[in-house]
C-alpha positions in Angstrom: 127.9 102.1 88.8 126.6 99.9 85.9 123.3 98.1 85.6 124.7 94.8 86.7 126.1 96.4 89.9 122.8 98.2 90.6 120.8 95.0 90.2 123.2 93.1 92.5 123.5 95.7 95.2 119.9 97.0 95.4 118.2 95.6 98.5 114.9 96.3 100.1 115.8 98.5 103.1 113.5 99.0 106.1 115.5 101.6 108.1 116.2 105.1 106.7 117.8 108.2 108.1 114.8 110.6 108.5 117.1 113.7 108.6 118.1 113.2 104.9 116.3 115.3 102.4 115.9 115.1 98.6 115.6 118.5 96.9 113.9 119.2 93.6 117.1 119.0 91.6 117.8 115.5 92.9 114.2 114.6 92.2 114.7 115.6 88.6 117.9 113.5 88.4 116.0 110.6 89.9 112.8 110.7 87.8 113.8 112.1 84.4 115.7 109.0 83.2 112.8 106.8 84.3 110.7 108.4 81.6 112.6 106.3 79.0 111.0 103.2 80.5 109.1 101.3 77.7 105.3 101.3 77.5 103.0 99.6 75.0 102.5 101.8 71.9 104.4 104.6 73.7 101.2 105.3 75.8 103.3 106.2 78.9 100.7 104.9 81.4 102.8 105.8 84.5 102.5 108.8 86.7 104.5 109.5 89.8 103.3 111.1 93.1 106.4 112.2 95.0 105.9 112.7 98.7 108.4 114.5 100.9 106.1 116.3 103.4 106.5 114.7 106.8 102.8 115.0 107.8 101.8 113.3 104.6 104.3 110.6 105.0 102.9 109.9 108.5 99.5 109.5 106.9 100.9 107.1 104.3 102.7 105.2 107.1 99.3 104.6 108.8 97.9 103.5 105.4 100.8 101.1 105.0 100.0 99.3 108.3 102.6 101.4 110.2 105.6 100.2 108.3 108.2 102.7 109.6 110.2 102.9 106.4 107.4 104.9 104.9 107.6 107.4 107.7 111.4 107.7 107.7 112.2 107.7 104.0 113.4 110.9 102.4 110.9 110.3 99.6 107.9 108.1 99.1 106.9 107.6 95.5 103.6 106.2 94.5 103.6 104.9 91.0 100.2 104.7 89.3 99.0 103.7 85.9 96.5 105.4 83.7 93.7 103.0 82.9 92.5 104.8 79.8 95.9 105.7 78.5 94.7 104.6 75.0 92.8 107.9 74.7 96.1 109.7 74.5 97.1 107.9 71.3 96.8 111.0 69.1 98.9 113.0 71.5 101.8 110.6 71.9 102.0 109.9 68.2 101.7 113.5 67.1 104.6 114.4 64.8 104.8 111.0 63.2 103.8 110.7 59.5 100.1 110.8 58.9 100.0 107.1 57.8 101.8 106.1 61.0 99.4 108.1 63.2 96.4 106.5 61.5 97.8 103.0 61.8 98.8 103.4 65.5 95.4 104.9 66.4 93.6 102.0 64.7 95.8 99.4 66.4 95.5 101.0 69.8 91.7 101.4 69.6 91.3 97.8 68.5 93.3 96.5 71.4 92.3 98.6 74.3 88.9 100.3 73.7 86.3 98.4 75.6 88.7 95.9 77.2 88.9 97.0 80.9 91.0 93.9 81.9 93.7 94.7 79.3 93.7 98.3 80.2 94.3 97.5 83.8 97.0 94.9 83.0 98.9 97.3 80.8 98.7 100.1 83.4 100.1 97.8 86.1 102.8 96.4 83.8 103.9 99.9 82.8 103.9 101.0 86.4 105.9 98.0 87.4 108.6 98.5 84.8 108.9 102.2 85.7 109.2 101.2 89.4 112.1 98.9 88.7 113.8 101.7 86.6 113.3 104.1 89.5 114.8 101.8 92.0 117.9 101.1 89.8 118.3 104.9 89.2 118.1 105.6 92.9 120.7 102.9 93.6 123.0 104.5 91.0 122.5 107.9 92.8 123.6 106.3 96.1 120.1 105.9 97.7 118.5 102.8 99.1 114.9 101.8 98.3 112.1 99.6 99.5 109.1 98.7 97.3 105.8 98.1 99.0 102.5 96.6 98.0 101.4 96.3 101.6 99.0 99.2 102.0 95.4 100.1 102.2 94.7 101.1 98.6 91.6 103.1 99.3 93.4 105.0 102.1 96.4 105.8 100.0 94.1 107.0 97.2 92.4 109.3 99.7 95.6 110.7 101.2 97.1 111.4 97.7 94.0 112.2 95.8 94.3 109.5 93.2 91.5 109.6 90.6 89.4 106.6 89.8 90.9 106.2 86.3 94.3 105.3 87.7 95.4 102.0 89.2 98.1 101.9 92.0 101.2 99.9 91.2 103.7 100.3 94.0 104.8 102.6 96.8 108.6 103.0 96.8 110.5 104.4 99.7 113.8 106.2 98.9 116.5 107.4 101.3 119.8 106.7 103.1 120.0 103.4 104.9 120.8 103.3 108.6 121.3 99.6 108.8 122.8 96.9 106.5 120.3 94.4 105.1 120.5 90.8 106.1 122.5 88.4 104.0 120.6 87.2 100.9 118.8 83.9 101.4 116.5 81.6 99.5 117.5 82.8 96.0 116.6 80.2 93.3 119.5 79.0 91.2 119.8 80.0 87.6 119.3 76.5 86.3 116.0 76.3 88.1 114.4 79.4 86.7 115.9 79.7 83.2 115.2 77.1 80.5 116.4 77.0 76.9 113.9 77.2 74.0 110.9 75.7 75.8 109.4 75.7 79.3 110.5 72.1 79.7 113.8 72.7 77.9 117.3 72.2 79.2 118.3 74.4 82.1 120.7 77.2 81.6 123.8 76.1 83.6 125.2 78.6 86.0 128.7 77.8 84.7 129.8 77.0 81.1 
């Protein structure tokens, strides 16, 4: 399956087979490629909390307003972003030439130190990009997914022990679908959402 096929076939699935399990080897196949997802200055804000324990999934289901896909999925992944990822600059640039390390450290500090809003924005952006990469990878491996932002943030943090210096991005359910999704509806046309050269530029035609 190529990227185009994964993008076209990935759908948000609400019904999963609860008997399907995902072992550690499959988890590695799922998550390892996601680590190539781009992040600003290579700071790698994202972290992944991977939940397979049924009792914990039940707790997460309650925190997600009883959305049953959380209970029945083989895996529930919480993607979080590290708010103070800029403090890891020396670590992620270790091994680069000294002048590059110095330049990167200076640039990172000037951008992020003391700017809580930008720190949060970058953590969420990084987590969102990693989330999409995870869903595409899961699709390639033959799984279905469902991203969620409908949950009680404080309760999810409590259940999974998320520290205060991390922001939650998404919950993603992964498993085997037991029902086909409804037909796609309401998709905007290409020429409505894509403009050439300027926000008010010519629309990109769907056909040449």
